C-alpha positions in Angstrom: 192.3 214.0 79.7 189.3 213.7 77.4 186.5 211.2 78.3 186.6 208.2 75.9 183.6 208.0 73.6 180.6 206.4 75.2 182.2 206.5 78.7 180.0 207.9 81.6 179.4 208.0 85.3 176.5 206.0 86.6 175.2 207.3 90.0 172.5 205.4 92.0 170.4 207.4 94.5 167.9 205.8 96.9 165.9 208.7 98.3 163.6 207.0 100.8 160.6 208.1 102.9 162.5 208.0 106.1 166.2 207.8 105.1 168.5 208.1 102.1 171.3 205.5 101.8 172.9 202.7 99.9 175.2 199.9 101.1 177.9 198.7 98.7 180.8 196.4 99.8 180.5 197.7 103.4 180.7 201.3 102.4 177.8 203.6 103.2 176.7 206.4 100.9 175.5 206.9 97.3 177.0 204.4 94.8 178.6 205.4 91.5 180.7 203.8 88.9 182.7 205.0 85.9 181.7 202.9 82.8 183.9 202.7 79.7 182.4 200.5 76.9 185.8 199.5 75.8 186.6 198.2 79.3 183.2 197.3 80.9 184.7 194.8 83.4 186.8 197.5 84.9 183.8 199.5 86.2 184.5 199.3 89.9 181.7 200.6 92.2 182.6 203.4 94.6 180.6 205.3 97.2 179.9 208.9 98.1 180.1 208.6 101.9 177.7 210.2 104.3 180.0 209.7 107.3 180.0 206.9 109.8 176.2 206.5 110.3 174.3 203.8 108.6 172.0 206.3 106.9 171.1 209.9 106.4 167.6 210.8 107.6 165.4 212.2 104.8 164.8 215.3 107.0 164.9 219.0 106.0 164.9 221.9 108.5 164.9 225.7 108.1 166.9 228.1 110.2 165.9 231.6 111.1 168.1 233.1 108.4 166.7 230.9 105.7 169.5 228.3 105.9 168.5 224.9 104.8 169.5 222.1 107.1 169.4 218.5 106.0 170.0 214.9 107.3 171.4 214.7 110.8 171.6 218.5 111.1 167.9 218.8 110.6 167.0 215.8 112.8 168.9 217.2 115.8 167.8 220.8 115.3 165.2 222.8 117.2 164.2 224.6 114.0 161.1 223.7 112.1 161.7 220.5 110.1 159.9 218.0 107.9 160.2 214.3 107.1 158.0 211.7 105.3 157.4 214.3 102.6 158.1 211.8 99.8 154.8 210.0 100.7 152.8 213.1 99.7 154.3 213.3 96.2 151.7 210.7 95.3 148.1 211.9 95.8 146.9 208.3 95.9 149.1 207.5 98.9 148.3 207.5 102.6 147.3 211.0 103.9 147.8 212.9 107.1 145.5 211.0 109.5 145.6 207.5 107.9 147.8 205.8 110.5 145.3 206.2 113.4 147.8 207.3 116.1 147.2 210.3 118.3 151.0 210.7 118.8 151.4 210.9 115.0 148.5 213.3 114.7 150.2 215.7 117.1 153.4 215.5 115.0 151.3 216.1 111.9 149.8 219.2 113.4 153.3 220.4 114.4 154.5 219.9 110.9 157.1 217.2 111.7 155.8 214.5 109.3 153.6 216.2 106.9 152.6 219.7 105.7 150.0 221.3 103.5 149.6 220.1 99.9 151.5 223.1 98.5 154.7 222.4 100.4 155.9 218.8 99.8 157.4 219.6 96.4 159.4 222.5 97.7 160.7 220.6 100.7 161.7 217.6 98.5 163.6 220.0 96.2 165.4 221.6 99.1 166.5 218.1 100.4 167.6 216.9 97.0 169.6 220.1 96.4 171.7 219.3 99.4 172.1 215.7 98.2 173.2 217.0 94.8 175.7 219.4 96.3 177.2 216.6 98.5 177.5 214.3 95.5 178.9 217.0 93.2 181.6 218.0 95.7 182.7 214.3 96.0 182.8 213.7 92.3 184.7 216.9 91.6 187.4 215.7 94.0 187.5 212.3 92.3 187.6 213.8 88.8 189.8 216.9 89.2 189.8 217.9 85.5 186.2 217.3 84.5 183.3 215.2 85.7 182.4 212.8 82.9 178.9 212.7 81.4 176.6 211.3 84.2 173.5 209.2 84.5 171.6 209.7 87.7 169.4 206.7 88.5 166.7 207.3 91.1 164.7 204.4 92.6 160.9 204.8 92.8 158.1 202.7 94.3 156.1 200.5 91.9 152.9 202.0 93.4 153.6 205.5 92.1 151.3 206.9 89.5 152.6 208.7 86.4 151.6 212.0 88.0 153.8 211.1 91.1 156.7 210.2 88.8 156.4 213.5 86.9 156.2 215.4 90.2 159.3 213.7 91.5 161.2 214.3 88.2 160.3 217.9 88.3 161.7 218.1 91.9 164.9 216.3 90.8 165.3 218.8 87.9 164.7 221.8 90.1 167.3 220.4 92.6 169.9 220.7 89.8 170.3 217.1 88.7 170.8 216.6 84.9 171.4 220.3 84.2 174.4 219.7 82.0 173.5 218.7 78.4 175.6 215.5 78.8 173.8 214.4 81.9 170.6 212.4 82.2 168.1 211.5 84.9 166.5 208.0 84.9 164.1 206.0 87.1 164.4 202.4 88.3 161.8 200.5 90.4 162.9 199.9 93.9 162.3 196.1 93.7 164.2 195.9 90.4 167.1 197.7 91.9 167.2 195.2 94.7 167.1 192.3 92.2 170.0 193.8 90.2 172.1 194.1 93.4 171.9 190.3 94.1 174.1 189.5 91.1 173.5 185.7 91.1 172.2 183.4 88.4 168.8 182.3 89.6 165.1 183.1 89.8 164.3 185.4 92.7 161.3 187.2 94.2 162.2 190.6 95.7 160.0 192.1 98.4 161.3 195.6 99.1 159.7 196.9 102.3 160.4 200.6 102.6 159.2 203.5 104.8 155.9 204.0 103.0 155.5 201.2 100.4 156.3 197.5 99.9 157.1 196.4 96.3 157.3 192.9 94.9 159.0 191.8 91.7 160.0 188.4 90.3 163.2 188.2 88.2 165.2 185.5 86.4 168.9 186.4 86.4 171.1 184.6 83.9 174.9 184.6 83.3 177.5 186.0 85.7 179.8 189.0 85.9 179.3 191.9 83.6 177.2 189.9 81.1 174.3 189.4 83.4 170.8 189.4 81.8 167.7 190.2 83.9 164.3 189.1 82.7 161.0 190.1 84.4 159.0 187.1 85.4 156.1 189.3 86.5 155.2 193.0 86.5 156.4 195.0 89.5 153.5 195.7 92.0 153.2 197.1 95.4 151.0 198.3 98.3 151.0 201.3 100.6 152.3 199.5 103.7 155.8 200.2 105.0 157.9 200.9 108.0 156.1 204.1 108.8 152.8 202.2 109.4 154.6 199.7 111.6 155.9 202.6 113.7 152.4 204.0 113.9 151.0 200.7 115.1 153.6 200.5 117.8 152.8 204.0 119.0 149.1 203.3 119.0 149.7 200.2 121.1 151.6 202.3 123.6 148.8 204.8 123.7 146.1 202.1 124.4 148.3 200.2 126.9 149.2 203.2 129.1 147.7 206.5 127.8 148.6 208.5 131.0 152.2 207.5 131.0 152.5 208.2 127.2 150.9 211.6 127.6 153.3 212.5 130.4 156.3 211.2 128.5 155.5 213.1 125.3 154.4 216.5 126.6 157.2 218.3 124.8 157.8 218.1 121.1 161.4 216.8 121.6 160.0 214.0 123.8 157.4 213.2 121.2 160.0 212.9 118.5 162.2 210.7 120.8 159.3 208.4 121.3 158.8 207.9 117.6 162.6 207.3 117.2 162.3 204.7 120.0 159.6 202.9 118.0 162.0 202.8 115.0 164.8 201.3 117.2 162.4 198.6 118.6 161.5 197.6 115.1 165.1 197.3 113.9 166.1 195.2 117.0 163.0 193.0 117.0 163.8 189.3 117.0 160.3 187.9 117.5 160.6 187.4 121.2 159.0 189.5 124.0 161.2 191.7 126.1 160.8 194.7 128.4 161.6 198.1 127.1 
């Protein structure tokens, strides 16, 4: 069956510093919708699931045979792996020792969070290749005959420079997105994406706090349903302050409070990683009240 003129798939991908996910109608994965201009209101949003977890870690690992591991497979693996690589796509962002934590410095030296300047692009490409394969396999099952022309929308921080955007676009292209002549790759600011997701007629201020950046945008949304109009009330802006820095502050507090116990508990690389993950869990569960850990 031929694709109607003007019809297309719209795929939204939120590749984050620490995790990759999107939540739509209780489903976890990457969102996509088939849009037909002759029936715009019938564009139901579906998801490419990642499984039962709430997110896929933006981790990449490499096996001894050159196999690329990603997500949970890389997180739970003893092979060399990397995360937070998205931060280094922007030269103006925080660098290796900017968080002031000795624990993080050890992870930096071991290559867990960062790597030398010539590697981030390659690692990002390797991760995005796996994401593309995962998405493509799902779409091919959903559209047995032929996958319609597709727009891939990637969210990006407002703080990114043009150089960082070009670098990210190059990685996306090398990963295989938009290789068909009928496909296209587009960017959307992270705060704008959050505003679009609210879907209500009102003026809103969006503060999108991610792993490495926090973006702020003010929108006025008018109309309802498929005829919504979104107007910028201010330009998107942001700062380099995200969840990763909060994690680093928690770790530094532990180091100052009881350095001997922390050193003993993080002697091995696996213990060190577990401590960082504990800080993440504390942040997620934090309610504002003191409690023992």
